[in-house]
Backbone as CSV, one residue per row, in Angstrom:
resi,resn,N_x,N_y,N_z,CA_x,CA_y,CA_z,C_x,C_y,C_z
1,MET,101.958,52.122,55.104,102.069,50.850,55.562,103.330,50.550,56.169
2,ARG,103.386,49.867,57.285,104.703,49.594,57.927,104.639,48.014,58.127
3,ALA,105.730,47.469,58.127,105.931,46.093,58.377,107.167,45.852,59.003
4,ASP,107.223,44.836,59.965,108.384,44.421,60.771,108.757,43.062,60.312
5,ALA,109.898,42.782,60.125,110.506,41.454,59.634,111.548,41.064,60.562
6,SER,111.346,40.059,61.414,112.293,39.453,62.169,113.063,38.380,61.495
7,VAL,114.410,38.237,61.654,115.179,37.119,61.202,115.117,35.989,62.023
8,ARG,114.617,34.829,61.518,114.525,33.604,62.373,115.901,33.258,62.949
9,GLY,115.856,32.930,64.276,117.060,32.514,64.800,118.007,33.553,65.239
10,SER,117.555,34.805,65.232,118.388,35.943,65.496,117.571,37.074,66.188
11,TYR,118.197,37.974,66.748,117.611,39.245,67.383,117.456,40.354,66.391
12,ALA,117.920,40.045,65.146,117.954,41.217,64.140,116.658,41.178,63.443
13,GLY,116.411,42.247,62.712,115.235,42.294,61.836,115.351,43.550,60.927
14,LEU,114.245,43.696,60.226,114.090,44.771,59.268,112.832,45.628,59.565
15,PHE,112.862,46.908,59.249,111.645,47.756,59.350,111.451,48.250,57.915
16,LEU,110.329,47.969,57.369,109.975,48.439,55.968,108.759,49.296,56.023
17,TYR,108.893,50.226,55.178,107.580,51.192,55.133,107.473,51.595,53.706
18,THR,106.087,52.079,53.442,105.723,52.508,52.116,105.493,54.058,52.185
19,VAL,105.566,54.671,51.056,105.189,56.045,50.908,104.073,56.287,49.806
20,GLY,103.335,57.254,49.799,102.339,57.526,48.826,103.028,58.224,47.547
21,ASP,102.911,57.683,46.320,103.404,58.372,45.249,102.230,58.735,44.411
22,PRO,101.943,60.021,44.116,100.865,60.491,43.414,100.561,59.640,42.019
23,GLN,101.563,59.221,41.373,101.459,58.495,40.072,101.398,57.001,40.182
24,ARG,102.034,56.529,41.213,102.231,54.926,41.344,101.429,54.450,42.532
25,GLY,100.969,55.201,43.362,100.247,54.865,44.631,101.278,54.463,45.696
26,GLU,100.944,53.425,46.483,101.923,53.129,47.610,103.216,52.407,47.034
27,VAL,104.376,52.962,47.293,105.609,52.313,46.886,106.505,52.050,48.109
28,LEU,107.559,51.336,47.903,108.484,51.140,48.911,109.261,52.347,49.238
29,GLY,109.107,52.795,50.415,109.773,54.055,50.956,111.278,53.812,51.481
30,GLY,111.445,52.631,52.218,112.701,52.321,52.678,112.778,51.058,53.489
31,ILE,113.868,50.558,53.664,114.123,49.426,54.520,115.331,49.791,55.431
32,GLU,114.999,49.498,56.775,116.098,49.904,57.779,116.471,48.485,58.443
33,TRP,117.685,48.366,58.647,118.259,47.176,59.385,118.097,47.459,60.871
34,VAL,117.797,46.590,61.749,117.686,46.735,63.168,118.385,45.392,63.657
35,GLY,119.629,45.607,64.104,120.357,44.512,64.635,121.243,44.818,65.937
36,HIS,121.542,43.707,66.587,122.392,43.794,67.709,123.716,43.239,67.582
37,GLU,123.974,42.797,66.245,125.311,42.196,65.964,126.132,43.180,65.446
38,GLU,127.517,43.018,65.549,128.436,43.941,64.954,129.244,43.101,63.949
39,PRO,129.615,43.598,62.849,129.088,44.760,62.227,127.772,44.439,61.590
40,ASP,127.135,45.505,60.931,126.028,45.226,60.093,126.217,44.334,58.927
41,PRO,125.332,43.520,58.466,125.616,42.711,57.374,125.769,43.383,55.953
42,ASP,126.470,42.792,55.125,126.794,43.469,53.744,125.564,43.361,52.971
43,GLU,124.690,42.498,53.055,123.385,42.262,52.497,122.287,41.726,53.283
44,PHE,121.063,42.012,52.905,119.883,41.538,53.761,119.780,40.039,53.738
45,PRO,119.201,39.492,54.628,118.979,38.005,54.849,118.042,37.521,53.704
46,SER,118.187,36.239,53.494,117.215,35.682,52.495,115.771,35.736,52.939
47,PRO,114.846,36.037,52.028,113.493,36.219,52.384,112.865,35.066,53.034
48,ASP,113.419,33.794,52.932,112.800,32.606,53.606,113.275,32.559,54.930
49,LEU,114.125,33.416,55.472,114.535,33.495,56.851,113.669,34.619,57.646
50,LEU,112.763,35.248,56.986,112.119,36.471,57.519,110.792,35.988,58.015
51,HIS,110.274,36.488,59.179,108.909,36.373,59.674,108.480,37.731,59.541
52,ILE,107.579,38.078,58.767,106.947,39.400,58.503,105.600,39.535,59.092
53,LYS,105.436,40.735,59.818,104.147,41.061,60.411,103.929,42.520,60.202
54,PHE,102.641,42.867,59.838,102.361,44.226,59.431,102.192,44.987,60.815
55,ALA,102.690,46.234,60.789,102.619,46.948,62.055,101.425,47.950,62.001
């Protein structure tokens, strides 16, 4: 599964994806920051600022 999360009021966002684990099923495989601002933030934005849609 893949999901895109845009940050409200910004051009930045996150790309989240899962991977299959034989023992645990689908688990978070990674989170990638996608942004146009410099520099990249030290931490991810608060979840209440994200608009998440499944890709």
